[in-house]
N, C-alpha and C positions, 0 to 999 in steps of 0.2 A: 573342485567341490566335490564332497561326497553325499551321496544319498543315502541316508539312513535306513537300515532294514526295519526299523521300528515305526509301523504305520502312523502311529499317533504324531510322529515327528514329521513325516513326509507326505500328509494328505493333500493332494492336488487341489490347487485354490479354484479352479472353474471346472465346469463340466462342458466339454467340447464335443464336436461330432466324432473325433478320433477316440476320445476317452469312452464314449458310448459305444462305439464300434469294437474297441478292444473289450469292454466288459461283457458285450455280446459274444465274442469270440471265446473269451475265458470261460464264460458260463456253459458253452457247448464242446469245451474240451477237458474232460474230467482228468486227464493224464497230466494236466498244468497245475501245479500246486501254488505257484506264486508267479505273478506277472507285474513287471513295471514297463510303462510305456513313457518314453522321454522323446520330445520333440527337439529334434536337432536340425541344423542348416540344410542337410541333405535329405531330410525326410524324417522317419522315424525309427527309433532305436527300441527295440522290444526285447527286454530280458526276462527269461523265464527260468524257473526252478520247476523239475519234473518228478513225478513220482518214479522211484526205481522199480526195477524189476522183483518180483517176489522172492526168487531164488538166491539172488546175490547182491542186492543193494546197488545194481549197476543202473545207470541212468543213459549211458551211450546206446544200446541197441534201440531203445524207443526214439531217442534223438536222431540216430542215423536214419531210422525208417520214416520219421515224420517231418523232418526239417523243411525238405523242399516243398511238400504240400502246405505246411503252416505258412512259409513265406508267401505262397501264391494266395492263399485264403486271406492272410492279413493285408496283402498289397491290395486285393479286390475289396476287402471290407473297409478299409480305412481310406483307399485312394491315394496312399503315399508310398514312396519308395521304403522299404522295410529292410533294416538290418537287424536279424534275430541272433540272439545270443543265449547260451546256456550257462547257467551257474549251477555247479553240482554242490558245493557247500555254500552256505550263505555267509557272506564275509561280514563278520561282526564289526569291522571297521567302516562298513559302508560300500556302496557302489559309485565307482567314479563317474562323475558327470562333467561335461565340458561347460565353461562359462557361457552364458548365453542359451544353454538348453533349458528346457521347460518340462517339468514332470506332468503329464497328462493322466496317468493311470497308475494306481498302485493296488493291484487286487491280491487279496491273501485268505478268503475265506476258507479255503481248502488246506492251508498252512497249518496242520495241527501245533506246531511249536509257537504260534501265535495266537491261537483260539482257545486258550486254557480258560476254564471256567473260573470266574471270581468266587472267592470265598464269601458266603453270606455270613454275617455277624449276628 
């Protein structure tokens, strides 16, 4: 199963403690442009797209510097085992999800590619 990158298609159905914790964490981390939280059998799969560096559009320096801290914060905040993943380029075909997994968060208000102003007629 694929998770669409279009938020109008993938809106989580329920607000859970994990979705609220992920929203709070996302709100506190301006480097994170987009976040998906997916409940899986082993815990929580958190997929992020982050802001690139200003000098060369590279995300890896920030990713390498922050990953361990973010995993600890997310584990502490959600109370779940966390698998943190980075997406550099949004996959237009969608993000792979295992059968039986549940989308608990799709946070994107910092993603300028999705927050285009609507034309008023």
